[in-house]
N, C-alpha and C positions, 0 to 999 in steps of 0.2 A: 508557401502553402498552395496546394492545388485548389482550383476554383470549385471542384465537385465536393470538397470537404465543407464548404460553407453552405448552409441552408437558410432559408428565409421563412419567416412566419408572419402572417398579417393578422394580428389580434382584432377582436371585435372592439369597436369604439362606440360606446353608448352615448346618447345625447345628454345624459345626466351625470356623466363621470366628472368628479370634482377636480381632477388633475388634467393637465394638458396630455393628449394622447400620444403614445408612441405608435405610429402607424406601421412601422416595419421593425421587426426584431430579427436578429441573426443568432445562429448557434453553429457550433463546429461539430462535425461528426468525425470521430477519431479514425485514422487510416486503417487501424487493425480490424475495423468492421468490414472493410472491403476485401480482406484476404481470409480465405477459409482455413488455410494452414500455411505455415512458414516454409516456403520452397527452399531446397538446398542451394548452397553456393550463392547466397545473396551478396551483393556489393556491400562493403563495410566502410564506415568512417574511420579515419585514423584515430587512435586511442584518445589523444587530447581533444579532438573535436567531438568524439562520441561522449566524453565526459561533459563537455559544454552543452551539447544538445540533448543529452539524457537518453540516448538510444545508440546502439552500435549500427543499426541498419537505416540507411536513408529512406527506405520505403515506409518505415514506421514513424518517421519524423513529422511532427505537426507543431509549428510554433504557435504561441499565443499572440494574435495580433493585438495592437494597441486598441484600447477601448475608445470608440469615437462616440461622442454624445451629440446628437442632432437636436437643435432647438428650432422649433417651427413656430 
């Protein structure tokens, strides 16, 4: 996954919040948002790999990273 697909959000942490705060939250921006239109002659995955990854074109591939839970 490209680093520019991962965005960070720093939520407000109130002094009276009953739960331990999550100081940084992350979310993924899908790669199709960076491309205005699909250019012709894009590189393609082989068929078996495309079925595994869920897309035929590597430019549109964005894996789901494992969820990491930080305890502070």
